[in-house]
TORFI-399451 format. One line per 2 residues: number of its first residue (from 1); their letters; for each residue x, y, z of N, C-alpha, C. Coordinates in steps of 0.2 Angstrom, whole numbers, plus 5000, padded with zeros to 4 digits. Layout:
N
NUM> a> X:Y:Z:X:Y:Z:X:Y:Z  ...
REM end
This chain:
375
1> md> 5998:4715:5583:5999:4710:5590:5988:4712:5588  5985:4705:5588:5977:4704:5588:5977:4706:5598
3> pp> 5970:4710:5598:5967:4709:5607:5969:4702:5610  5968:4702:5614:5965:4696:5618:5961:4696:5618
5> rt> 5958:4688:5620:5953:4685:5620:5951:4684:5626  5948:4690:5629:5945:4691:5634:5935:4689:5638
7> wl> 5937:4689:5642:5930:4685:5646:5930:4688:5654  5923:4690:5651:5920:4695:5659:5916:4689:5663
9> ll> 5918:4688:5669:5913:4683:5672:5908:4688:5676  5903:4687:5676:5900:4694:5680:5893:4688:5683
11> gd> 5893:4690:5688:5886:4689:5696:5881:4693:5693  5878:4693:5699:5870:4693:5702:5871:4701:5703
13> kr> 5878:4705:5705:5877:4710:5710:5881:4717:5704  5873:4721:5702:5876:4724:5696:5878:4731:5696
15> gd> 5881:4733:5704:5886:4736:5705:5893:4734:5706  5894:4727:5704:5898:4725:5705:5901:4723:5696
17> na> 5897:4721:5694:5898:4720:5687:5898:4729:5682  5898:4733:5685:5897:4740:5683:5904:4742:5682
19> qv> 5910:4740:5689:5917:4739:5689:5920:4734:5683  5917:4730:5682:5919:4726:5674:5920:4729:5671
21> ea> 5914:4731:5669:5910:4736:5664:5913:4741:5663  5918:4746:5669:5918:4753:5665:5925:4749:5666
23> ia> 5927:4744:5665:5936:4743:5663:5936:4741:5655  5931:4736:5653:5931:4734:5647:5929:4738:5645
25> qa> 5925:4741:5645:5925:4751:5639:5932:4752:5639  5935:4754:5642:5941:4757:5644:5947:4752:5639
27> lg> 5945:4749:5642:5952:4743:5638:5953:4743:5629  5943:4744:5627:5943:4746:5620:5943:4743:5617
29> wp> 5944:4735:5620:5945:4726:5616:5938:4724:5614  5937:4720:5611:5931:4714:5613:5932:4711:5619
31> ce> 5924:4711:5620:5925:4705:5627:5919:4700:5628  5919:4695:5628:5914:4690:5629:5913:4690:5637
33> rk> 5906:4692:5638:5902:4693:5644:5901:4685:5645  5902:4682:5652:5896:4676:5654:5891:4678:5659
35> fl> 5888:4678:5659:5883:4680:5666:5883:4672:5668  5886:4673:5675:5884:4667:5680:5878:4670:5684
37> qm> 5875:4663:5683:5870:4661:5689:5872:4654:5695  5870:4654:5700:5870:4655:5706:5866:4649:5707
39> re> 5868:4645:5711:5865:4636:5713:5861:4637:5722  5855:4635:5722:5854:4636:5731:5860:4631:5734
41> pw> 5860:4634:5736:5858:4639:5743:5868:4643:5740  5871:4644:5737:5874:4650:5736:5869:4656:5735
43> tv> 5868:4657:5733:5865:4663:5731:5866:4666:5736  5865:4664:5741:5865:4669:5750:5873:4666:5751
45> ak> 5872:4659:5754:5878:4656:5756:5883:4658:5755  5893:4659:5756:5895:4657:5752:5898:4653:5755
47> pr> 5901:4649:5746:5905:4646:5747:5913:4646:5747  5916:4640:5752:5923:4640:5752:5926:4643:5745
49> vk> 5930:4648:5744:5935:4647:5738:5940:4641:5737  5938:4641:5731:5944:4635:5727:5942:4637:5720
51> as> 5943:4632:5716:5942:4633:5709:5939:4628:5708  5931:4631:5705:5924:4628:5704:5920:4628:5701
53> lh> 5916:4624:5699:5909:4627:5696:5902:4623:5703  5905:4619:5706:5897:4617:5710:5895:4621:5712
55> hi> 5892:4629:5713:5890:4632:5717:5885:4635:5710  5889:4635:5704:5887:4637:5698:5880:4635:5696
57> dl> 5875:4638:5695:5870:4635:5689:5871:4633:5683  5875:4629:5680:5877:4625:5672:5870:4628:5668
59> dr> 5864:4625:5668:5857:4626:5664:5856:4636:5664  5860:4638:5668:5853:4645:5666:5862:4649:5666
61> se> 5867:4648:5666:5873:4652:5666:5877:4651:5659  5880:4655:5660:5885:4656:5650:5887:4650:5648
63> pl> 5889:4648:5645:5893:4643:5646:5902:4642:5645  5906:4640:5650:5912:4640:5650:5917:4634:5646
65> ap> 5917:4636:5639:5920:4628:5636:5923:4633:5632  5929:4629:5630:5936:4630:5625:5932:4632:5620
67> pw> 5937:4638:5615:5943:4639:5617:5943:4645:5623  5945:4643:5627:5948:4646:5632:5952:4652:5632
69> pd> 5951:4660:5636:5953:4666:5633:5957:4667:5635  5961:4673:5634:5969:4675:5635:5967:4675:5642
71> lv> 5963:4681:5644:5962:4685:5650:5956:4685:5652  5954:4685:5659:5946:4684:5661:5948:4692:5665
73> lt> 5943:4692:5666:5942:4700:5672:5934:4699:5674  5934:4697:5681:5931:4695:5684:5930:4700:5691
75> ig> 5927:4699:5696:5925:4702:5704:5921:4697:5707  5922:4697:5714:5914:4695:5718:5919:4685:5719
77> rr> 5916:4686:5727:5918:4680:5726:5918:4674:5722  5911:4674:5722:5907:4668:5718:5910:4670:5710
79> ps> 5911:4672:5704:5913:4671:5701:5919:4672:5700  5924:4674:5704:5931:4672:5706:5933:4666:5703
81> ma> 5928:4661:5709:5929:4654:5707:5929:4651:5702  5925:4654:5698:5924:4650:5689:5928:4655:5686
83> al> 5933:4658:5689:5940:4659:5685:5943:4658:5689  5948:4654:5691:5948:4651:5694:5952:4643:5690
85> wv> 5944:4642:5692:5940:4635:5685:5944:4634:5680  5943:4641:5675:5942:4641:5669:5953:4640:5667
87> ae> 5956:4645:5672:5964:4644:5671:5964:4638:5671  5962:4633:5677:5965:4628:5678:5964:4624:5670
89> qa> 5956:4626:5668:5958:4620:5660:5959:4625:5655  5964:4629:5659:5966:4632:5653:5975:4630:5651
91> rg> 5976:4624:5659:5982:4625:5660:5988:4630:5661  5985:4637:5664:5991:4643:5666:5992:4645:5657
93> ct> 5986:4644:5652:5990:4651:5647:5982:4657:5648  5977:4654:5652:5974:4662:5657:5974:4666:5660
95> rl> 5976:4672:5659:5978:4675:5665:5970:4679:5666  5970:4677:5675:5964:4683:5678:5965:4690:5679
97> vl> 5960:4691:5681:5962:4701:5685:5955:4700:5691  5957:4701:5696:5950:4702:5699:5949:4708:5704
99> vg> 5944:4711:5702:5941:4717:5706:5942:4716:5712  5943:4722:5717:5939:4722:5725:5943:4716:5727
101> kp> 5942:4715:5735:5948:4711:5741:5946:4705:5739  5949:4700:5734:5948:4692:5736:5947:4688:5742
103> sg> 5943:4685:5741:5941:4682:5747:5944:4676:5747  5951:4673:5746:5954:4666:5744:5958:4667:5739
105> ma> 5965:4665:5740:5968:4662:5736:5971:4667:5729  5973:4674:5736:5973:4679:5732:5980:4679:5724
107> er> 5985:4674:5727:5990:4672:5727:5990:4669:5719  5983:4665:5717:5984:4663:5709:5978:4668:5707
109> fd> 5977:4675:5706:5978:4679:5702:5981:4684:5699  5984:4685:5690:5990:4690:5692:5987:4697:5692
111> lv> 5982:4700:5691:5982:4708:5693:5975:4706:5700  5974:4709:5705:5972:4713:5710:5969:4715:5713
113> it> 5965:4718:5709:5965:4729:5711:5959:4728:5716  5963:4733:5721:5956:4735:5727:5957:4741:5729
115> sa> 5952:4745:5733:5952:4751:5734:5951:4751:5741  5951:4758:5745:5954:4759:5750:5951:4756:5755
117> en> 5945:4755:5754:5940:4751:5761:5946:4744:5759  5951:4740:5757:5954:4733:5756:5958:4734:5762
119> qm> 5960:4731:5767:5967:4731:5769:5971:4726:5767  5975:4727:5762:5980:4720:5760:5985:4722:5761
121> pp> 5989:4713:5760:5997:4713:5762:6001:4717:5757  6007:4717:5755:6009:4720:5748:6013:4714:5745
123> lt> 6007:4712:5742:6008:4707:5739:6010:4711:5728  6017:4706:5726:6017:4707:5719:6013:4711:5715
125> nl> 6006:4707:5714:6000:4706:5711:5995:4710:5713  5998:4715:5717:5993:4719:5720:5991:4727:5714
127> lp> 5988:4730:5714:5986:4735:5712:5981:4739:5714  5984:4742:5722:5979:4748:5726:5977:4755:5720
129> is> 5972:4756:5726:5967:4760:5718:5966:4763:5725  5962:4772:5723:5957:4775:5731:5949:4773:5726
131> lp> 5945:4772:5721:5940:4775:5725:5939:4767:5720  5931:4763:5723:5930:4759:5716:5928:4760:5712
133> lm> 5931:4756:5705:5928:4759:5699:5920:4761:5696  5915:4759:5701:5910:4763:5698:5908:4769:5695
135> rv> 5905:4769:5691:5905:4776:5685:5898:4778:5688  5898:4785:5686:5889:4786:5689:5885:4789:5680
137> dv> 5879:4784:5683:5877:4786:5678:5873:4794:5674  5878:4796:5672:5876:4804:5672:5869:4807:5669
139> aa> 5869:4803:5663:5862:4805:5660:5855:4799:5661  5855:4798:5666:5851:4793:5671:5849:4798:5676
141> ie> 5855:4801:5680:5852:4804:5685:5847:4812:5683  5853:4814:5677:5848:4819:5674:5839:4819:5672
143> aa> 5839:4811:5669:5832:4809:5668:5828:4809:5672  5833:4806:5680:5828:4808:5685:5827:4814:5690
145> ar> 5831:4817:5688:5831:4826:5691:5825:4827:5688  5824:4826:5682:5816:4830:5677:5812:4827:5679
147> aw> 5812:4821:5680:5806:4818:5681:5803:4818:5689  5809:4821:5692:5805:4822:5698:5805:4828:5704
149> aa> 5808:4833:5697:5808:4838:5700:5801:4844:5701  5797:4839:5698:5788:4842:5700:5791:4841:5708
151> rl> 5791:4835:5712:5790:4832:5716:5795:4837:5723  5798:4837:5720:5804:4837:5724:5806:4846:5727
153> gd> 5805:4849:5718:5807:4857:5716:5804:4858:5724  5802:4858:5724:5795:4865:5730:5796:4862:5738
155> lp> 5798:4856:5739:5803:4856:5745:5806:4863:5746  5803:4863:5757:5810:4872:5757:5817:4866:5758
157> rp> 5823:4870:5757:5826:4870:5755:5831:4872:5762  5837:4867:5765:5841:4863:5760:5837:4855:5761
159> lv> 5840:4853:5753:5837:4846:5753:5841:4841:5756  5839:4838:5761:5846:4831:5765:5846:4825:5762
161> gf> 5845:4823:5757:5847:4816:5753:5851:4811:5759  5844:4807:5764:5848:4801:5770:5850:4796:5765
163> li> 5854:4793:5764:5853:4785:5759:5858:4779:5765  5853:4776:5766:5851:4773:5772:5854:4765:5769
165> gg> 5860:4760:5770:5862:4756:5772:5858:4750:5777  5861:4746:5777:5860:4741:5781:5869:4737:5788
167> pt> 5866:4733:5791:5868:4732:5793:5874:4726:5792  5880:4726:5790:5886:4722:5788:5893:4724:5792
169> gp> 5897:4718:5793:5902:4717:5795:5907:4722:5799  5909:4727:5804:5907:4724:5809:5899:4728:5813
171> fv> 5897:4732:5809:5892:4737:5810:5883:4734:5810  5882:4737:5817:5873:4735:5817:5869:4741:5818
173> yg> 5861:4738:5817:5857:4741:5817:5852:4743:5820  5852:4746:5825:5848:4746:5829:5845:4753:5830
175> ag> 5841:4753:5838:5839:4760:5843:5842:4766:5841  5850:4764:5843:5854:4770:5843:5854:4773:5839
177> vv> 5853:4769:5830:5856:4772:5824:5849:4775:5822  5844:4774:5826:5836:4777:5821:5836:4780:5825
179> rr> 5839:4785:5832:5838:4792:5838:5843:4794:5833  5850:4793:5833:5856:4795:5829:5852:4800:5821
181> lv> 5850:4794:5818:5846:4797:5812:5841:4803:5813  5837:4800:5817:5832:4804:5818:5834:4814:5821
183> er> 5839:4813:5824:5843:4820:5828:5845:4823:5821  5849:4819:5818:5849:4824:5811:5844:4826:5806
185> av> 5840:4819:5806:5835:4825:5799:5831:4831:5806  5829:4829:5814:5826:4834:5816:5830:4842:5815
187> av> 5839:4841:5814:5843:4844:5815:5840:4850:5809  5841:4848:5801:5839:4848:5796:5832:4851:5795
189> ag> 5828:4850:5797:5821:4852:5795:5821:4858:5802  5824:4858:5805:5825:4865:5813:5828:4871:5809
191> ag> 5833:4868:5803:5838:4874:5800:5831:4876:5792  5828:4872:5794:5823:4876:5789:5821:4871:5783
193> gt> 5827:4864:5781:5826:4863:5776:5821:4855:5777  5822:4851:5769:5819:4846:5770:5823:4839:5772
195> py> 5825:4834:5778:5827:4827:5778:5824:4823:5772  5826:4819:5766:5823:4814:5763:5825:4807:5764
197> lt> 5824:4803:5765:5828:4798:5770:5824:4792:5764  5831:4787:5762:5829:4783:5759:5831:4778:5761
199> ts> 5828:4771:5762:5832:4765:5765:5832:4759:5758  5836:4753:5759:5837:4751:5754:5839:4743:5756
201> rr> 5839:4740:5753:5836:4730:5754:5839:4728:5759  5846:4732:5763:5851:4729:5766:5845:4731:5776
203> tp> 5842:4736:5775:5838:4740:5780:5834:4737:5782  5836:4734:5788:5831:4730:5793:5825:4733:5793
205> pa> 5820:4729:5793:5809:4733:5795:5810:4733:5798  5813:4732:5805:5813:4734:5811:5815:4742:5814
207> vv> 5820:4743:5807:5823:4749:5809:5817:4757:5804  5817:4752:5797:5811:4755:5793:5805:4757:5796
209> aa> 5805:4754:5803:5799:4755:5805:5797:4762:5812  5804:4760:5815:5805:4767:5819:5805:4772:5817
211> la> 5808:4773:5808:5812:4778:5806:5803:4783:5805  5800:4779:5805:5793:4780:5804:5788:4786:5806
213> nq> 5791:4781:5813:5785:4784:5820:5789:4788:5823  5797:4791:5820:5798:4794:5825:5799:4802:5820
215> lp> 5801:4801:5814:5803:4806:5810:5801:4812:5810  5804:4818:5808:5799:4826:5812:5794:4827:5806
217> ag> 5791:4831:5806:5786:4834:5802:5790:4838:5798  5788:4835:5790:5792:4838:5785:5794:4835:5781
219> ar> 5797:4829:5785:5803:4824:5784:5799:4820:5777  5802:4817:5773:5800:4810:5769:5803:4806:5768
221> lf> 5802:4798:5768:5803:4794:5770:5800:4788:5764  5807:4785:5760:5804:4781:5752:5807:4774:5759
223> rw> 5802:4768:5759:5803:4763:5762:5805:4758:5755  5812:4754:5753:5813:4753:5749:5810:4745:5745
225> qp> 5808:4744:5741:5801:4737:5739:5807:4735:5730  5806:4730:5730:5811:4727:5722:5807:4731:5718
227> da> 5808:4734:5715:5808:4734:5707:5801:4740:5709  5801:4745:5715:5797:4751:5717:5798:4753:5708
229> ed> 5793:4760:5708:5794:4762:5702:5793:4770:5708  5791:4772:5712:5793:4776:5714:5799:4778:5718
231> np> 5806:4776:5717:5810:4775:5718:5812:4784:5720  5814:4787:5722:5819:4792:5723:5825:4793:5724
233> yl> 5830:4789:5722:5835:4787:5724:5841:4795:5718  5838:4790:5712:5843:4795:5707:5840:4802:5707
235> gl> 5833:4804:5708:5831:4810:5708:5835:4814:5713  5835:4809:5719:5837:4816:5725:5847:4815:5724
237> lg> 5851:4806:5718:5854:4810:5716:5856:4817:5713  5854:4819:5708:5852:4824:5704:5850:4831:5709
239> la> 5845:4833:5712:5841:4836:5716:5843:4839:5724  5846:4834:5726:5847:4835:5733:5853:4841:5734
241> dg> 5851:4844:5738:5859:4849:5740:5862:4847:5747  5863:4840:5747:5867:4837:5752:5865:4830:5754
243> fv> 5867:4826:5755:5871:4820:5756:5873:4818:5763  5867:4813:5767:5873:4810:5774:5872:4802:5772
245> vt> 5877:4799:5772:5874:4791:5771:5878:4788:5775  5877:4781:5775:5879:4779:5782:5886:4774:5781
247> gd> 5888:4772:5787:5894:4771:5785:5895:4764:5780  5890:4761:5782:5892:4753:5778:5891:4755:5772
249> si> 5889:4761:5767:5888:4758:5759:5894:4763:5754  5897:4760:5753:5904:4762:5752:5900:4763:5743
251> sm> 5899:4760:5741:5893:4764:5735:5889:4768:5734  5886:4769:5739:5883:4776:5740:5887:4782:5741
253> mv> 5890:4779:5744:5897:4785:5744:5901:4788:5740  5903:4783:5736:5906:4782:5729:5901:4787:5724
255> ev> 5895:4785:5723:5892:4790:5721:5891:4799:5721  5890:4798:5727:5891:4805:5730:5897:4808:5728
257> vr> 5901:4806:5730:5909:4810:5728:5909:4811:5723  5905:4806:5718:5910:4805:5709:5906:4811:5706
259> lr> 5898:4812:5708:5896:4820:5708:5897:4827:5711  5901:4825:5714:5905:4831:5718:5901:4831:5722
261> rp> 5895:4831:5725:5889:4835:5730:5890:4834:5739  5891:4838:5742:5891:4838:5752:5888:4831:5750
263> la> 5894:4827:5756:5895:4822:5757:5894:4824:5765  5890:4821:5769:5890:4818:5777:5891:4809:5776
265> if> 5899:4807:5781:5895:4801:5782:5896:4798:5787  5888:4797:5791:5885:4794:5796:5889:4788:5802
267> el> 5892:4788:5804:5899:4783:5809:5893:4777:5812  5893:4772:5812:5887:4765:5815:5892:4762:5818
269> pt> 5888:4760:5827:5891:4758:5831:5892:4750:5830  5896:4747:5835:5892:4740:5834:5895:4733:5838
271> sa> 5893:4730:5839:5894:4723:5844:5898:4722:5846  5897:4720:5853:5904:4716:5857:5907:4714:5853
273> ag> 5904:4708:5850:5908:4703:5844:5911:4709:5838  5907:4712:5838:5908:4719:5833:5914:4722:5833
275> sl> 5915:4722:5840:5919:4729:5843:5926:4724:5842  5927:4717:5843:5932:4715:5843:5936:4712:5835
277> dr> 5929:4710:5831:5932:4714:5821:5935:4720:5822  5932:4724:5823:5935:4735:5821:5938:4733:5825
279> lr> 5942:4730:5831:5952:4727:5833:5955:4726:5826  5950:4719:5827:5954:4714:5820:5958:4721:5814
281> rs> 5953:4723:5808:5954:4726:5803:5955:4732:5805  5956:4735:5811:5961:4740:5814:5968:4736:5811
283> fa> 5971:4733:5816:5978:4728:5816:5978:4729:5808  5976:4726:5804:5976:4724:5797:5982:4733:5795
285> rl> 5973:4738:5796:5977:4743:5794:5984:4744:5796  5985:4743:5803:5992:4745:5807:5998:4741:5803
287> vf> 5996:4736:5801:6002:4734:5797:6001:4734:5789  5998:4733:5788:5999:4735:5777:5998:4740:5778
289> ep> 5995:4746:5780:5999:4755:5776:6004:4755:5777  6009:4756:5783:6014:4756:5781:6021:4750:5778
291> aa> 6016:4747:5776:6019:4739:5772:6017:4743:5763  6012:4743:5762:6012:4747:5755:6015:4755:5750
293> ra> 6014:4758:5759:6018:4765:5757:6029:4762:5758  6030:4760:5760:6038:4754:5762:6041:4753:5754
295> pa> 6046:4754:5751:6050:4752:5746:6051:4744:5749  6049:4740:5742:6053:4734:5741:6059:4732:5744
297> gs> 6056:4725:5750:6061:4722:5754:6062:4727:5760  6060:4731:5760:6059:4735:5767:6057:4733:5772
299> wp> 6060:4733:5778:6057:4729:5787:6049:4729:5787  6045:4736:5785:6038:4736:5787:6034:4732:5781
301> rr> 6038:4728:5774:6035:4726:5769:6036:4716:5771  6042:4718:5775:6044:4710:5776:6041:4709:5781
303> la> 6038:4711:5791:6032:4711:5793:6030:4708:5791  6025:4712:5786:6018:4712:5783:6015:4707:5780
305> la> 6021:4702:5777:6023:4695:5773:6022:4693:5777  6028:4691:5782:6030:4687:5786:6021:4683:5790
307> ly> 6018:4691:5793:6012:4689:5798:6009:4687:5792  6006:4688:5786:6003:4689:5782:6003:4679:5782
309> dl> 6008:4677:5780:6011:4670:5776:6011:4665:5782  6011:4668:5790:6010:4664:5796:6000:4663:5797
311> gl> 5999:4664:5794:5990:4666:5794:5988:4671:5800  5992:4674:5803:5993:4680:5811:5988:4684:5806
313> ig> 5985:4686:5799:5984:4694:5798:5982:4690:5792  5977:4694:5792:5974:4691:5781:5969:4697:5780
315> yt> 5967:4698:5774:5964:4704:5772:5959:4703:5773  5957:4712:5774:5948:4713:5776:5949:4719:5772
317> rd> 5940:4722:5775:5937:4728:5774:5939:4733:5778  5939:4739:5779:5940:4743:5782:5937:4749:5782
319> fe> 5931:4748:5783:5928:4754:5780:5929:4762:5786  5934:4760:5791:5937:4766:5793:5941:4772:5787
321> af> 5945:4765:5787:5948:4768:5783:5947:4770:5777  5942:4769:5775:5938:4772:5769:5936:4778:5767
323> ha> 5935:4779:5773:5931:4785:5780:5937:4790:5780  5939:4788:5782:5947:4792:5783:5952:4795:5775
325> ml> 5950:4792:5773:5953:4795:5766:5949:4801:5762  5941:4798:5764:5938:4803:5762:5938:4813:5764
327> fe> 5938:4810:5771:5938:4815:5775:5944:4818:5773  5953:4816:5775:5958:4818:5771:5959:4820:5764
329> rg> 5955:4819:5761:5956:4820:5754:5948:4827:5753  5944:4828:5758:5941:4833:5757:5934:4833:5751
331> la> 5933:4826:5752:5928:4823:5751:5922:4823:5752  5925:4823:5761:5913:4823:5765:5918:4825:5774
333> vp> 5914:4825:5776:5915:4828:5784:5910:4822:5787  5912:4821:5797:5907:4816:5797:5901:4819:5798
335> ag> 5898:4817:5798:5889:4819:5801:5891:4823:5806  5886:4826:5806:5884:4832:5813:5890:4836:5812
337> rp> 5893:4836:5806:5897:4843:5802:5892:4848:5798  5893:4855:5798:5888:4856:5791:5893:4853:5784
339> lt> 5886:4854:5782:5889:4847:5774:5892:4857:5770  5895:4853:5766:5903:4859:5763:5903:4855:5754
341> ap> 5903:4860:5750:5906:4857:5745:5914:4852:5745  5911:4849:5742:5922:4845:5741:5925:4850:5740
343> sg> 5930:4850:5741:5937:4855:5742:5944:4851:5736  5944:4844:5738:5949:4837:5737:5947:4836:5730
345> ev> 5953:4836:5726:5950:4835:5719:5948:4824:5720  5944:4822:5715:5939:4815:5713:5943:4812:5711
347> pd> 5949:4805:5712:5953:4802:5710:5949:4797:5707  5952:4797:5702:5951:4793:5696:5959:4787:5694
349> dl> 5958:4781:5696:5964:4777:5693:5960:4773:5689  5955:4771:5683:5955:4767:5678:5960:4768:5674
351> gr> 5965:4772:5670:5970:4775:5667:5976:4770:5669  5977:4770:5677:5981:4764:5680:5977:4758:5678
353> vv> 5976:4756:5681:5970:4750:5679:5969:4747:5672  5970:4751:5667:5970:4750:5661:5977:4746:5660
355> ar> 5980:4749:5662:5988:4753:5658:5991:4745:5660  5991:4742:5668:5993:4737:5673:5989:4729:5669
357> ik> 5982:4729:5668:5979:4724:5662:5983:4726:5657  5982:4731:5652:5986:4729:5643:5996:4726:5649
359> av> 5997:4726:5652:6005:4724:5654:6005:4718:5653  5999:4714:5658:5996:4707:5662:5995:4704:5654
361> ag> 5992:4706:5653:5989:4703:5643:5995:4703:5638  5999:4709:5638:6005:4708:5634:6012:4702:5635
363> aa> 6010:4703:5640:6015:4698:5644:6015:4690:5642  6005:4688:5645:6003:4686:5642:6003:4682:5635
365> qa> 6003:4685:5632:6002:4683:5624:6011:4684:5620  6015:4686:5621:6019:4686:5623:6024:4681:5623
367> er> 6024:4678:5629:6023:4671:5631:6022:4665:5627  6015:4665:5624:6011:4662:5621:6015:4662:5613
369> st> 6016:4666:5611:6020:4668:5605:6028:4666:5604  6030:4666:5609:6037:4662:5611:6038:4656:5611
371> as> 6030:4652:5616:6030:4643:5615:6031:4643:5609  6023:4646:5604:6022:4641:5598:6029:4644:5594
373> at> 6033:4646:5594:6040:4646:5589:6044:4642:5592  6046:4638:5597:6048:4635:5598:6049:4629:5596
375> p> 6055:4628:5594:6054:4621:5588:6051:4612:5593
REM end
């Protein structure tokens, strides 16, 4: 049987696209890439999830036109809305695979692949995995390590990379975060090492300025800028002895974990509203985690699905659940504890993902073949 006609619907987030590309490469069959550009204000604002192209800049995007695909792989709120629209045009002949937490209409996808930071009801179309499917570009890191060796090689050891994200629900960044980051940097410098802090696109400018004023002598600070040529991020991934990563950045944690480097997770505070939001996320974990482990038809599953169907609990991201998973597997420690080499195996679920997608695609092809053979 010929491989299914497959579209990859991709947005403007390179990290998201990389997960879809990892799957496509592992599938081993041809895929047609459809890069989508968003219209204002939807480049930043979040549209309500529905099967629609109203948020897509059609003039700057790849055309979405027949012949319609057998299979669509996508990720993210905005591209997934386009995937739902494609499925409607194909009148049920296109299967949809979504990577990551859905923003809505989860049941409309044939397969939803979610990693451990997502709390989801035990839906039959759900495939839970441990880590997001982003891969590490080892060649790029090795090249950056060579380029940065002269600048980083002579710094006092241990060289500890501080990878700093930014506020995202339920976490906030403020004076308390700056103070604790400085304390950790002082501890590294006091032990004779070098703390090297790198900020990101999401780091608030006030936090960056405060760090610059308060860091100890010998500490280094990179202030993120778009397309900066002197960004040390990849060089640090190749040369640092360990890392402190703020708890909001799943992607940076995953990169360090996949490199099997010492990782400490820097816990973040919440605002008053964020504390209520944290309770909501914790409640989702309390209900959904037992349901995920329970057999079909058991009361934990029935309870979780009932609360979900009634709209009393929805799917959400739970960063602390992801941290706990890394701690339990011996892949990270809380910031403040000694940085140690990871002791556990790094989970890799790509093979399971590929097998499940092939099953979805195979079932769709069988249905189409049977329908075409029916007189």
